[in-house]
Phi, psi and omega in degrees: 000129185289160179298323180296320180293318178300318177297318181296315180296322179295320177297315179300319180296319179295319178298318180297320178296316180299321181289320186280336186305312182298322180290320179296318179297316178299319181294315180300315180299318185285317189263329181260350176057050180285113174087334180199162180292146182302131176084353183284147169266116185297341182254012180297131178081005179251126175276107182273103180280314176195141183277346182236327182261155000283163176294161182297126179203152179295126188272022181291322175294327177296324178299317177295322178296318179297318180292326177294317181291327178279339183069025183218154167276108188269002179070034186281144175237138175242122175241130182203165183233007183280315182234107179302141178092350178263140177083208187247018178129182183284143172279306186295322181270355179274065187297317180296318177297317180297321179296318178295314181296324182295344175289337186251330185220165175277130179256131179300136177291123182297344177283342183244337186227142179261101184259126178272331180171182179222156169236120187198162166234009185296343179276358183244097183303324179295316180294320179295317179298325183277322191236351189093169185257125176244140185213105176254128173252127183254113184262165182288329180217159173297337176296319178296317182291323177296318179297320179298314180296314184290343179281356179055053178290147169281122186281302188254141178281336176285128185298320180292317177298317180298321181294322190255005185279162174239141179237138176240144172245122177226092176061247181281354190239141172239123185245132174234142178221134174238122184292162180287159179298322173220141186124181184288130175277118184260018182304314180295324179295315181295320179301312180295320179300313179301316180293323181290320179285337174290316181282323186225075186292335186272328183202149176270345182294125180070012182293127172241119183276120179300152184302321184290337176269323178300328185249006184293137176076173176276116181295141181294000000 
């Protein structure tokens, strides 16, 4: 076989692979369920506020902003490892805290996800009963947060909370909130808060939420 014929056959083979690849991927996804269930929308039920914003920042100030907007002490805890002295302690070294929190929510596996910290009250049953459960996971990159969402994790261990919760994706952060069984539903407050910290991560003073962020995603 001549060199010219070999080159021609190689080119034809590459073209065939390029044409077949999309169909093969579609078949694998549909029939073998690689990464997600066949026919599922990985973002179903998620309000995508922004895929990149807000930039990575310690969310302890955000906790204060949420409580100011809610007009309540929500019992929030911030655990993080980016800036020592901020929040309520280390996330990675807070093994006892993680064990307590894992009774209420799904925690990203550190072998699969790079988590910088969390903002939550899900570890406090009294706060959850009074105000609902809030759980913000702060990832190292938006790629991590996207991966977490697309993996379809079960957020809350409580069946009622899991059924009625809302999830928002804002850049490095994934926020979930489940209203209390009885008491004030803060879903609208949390929705506004997520959009406000996305638009104005550093301060709420003088914050004007741009239209594309104010209306992004399906509002809960």
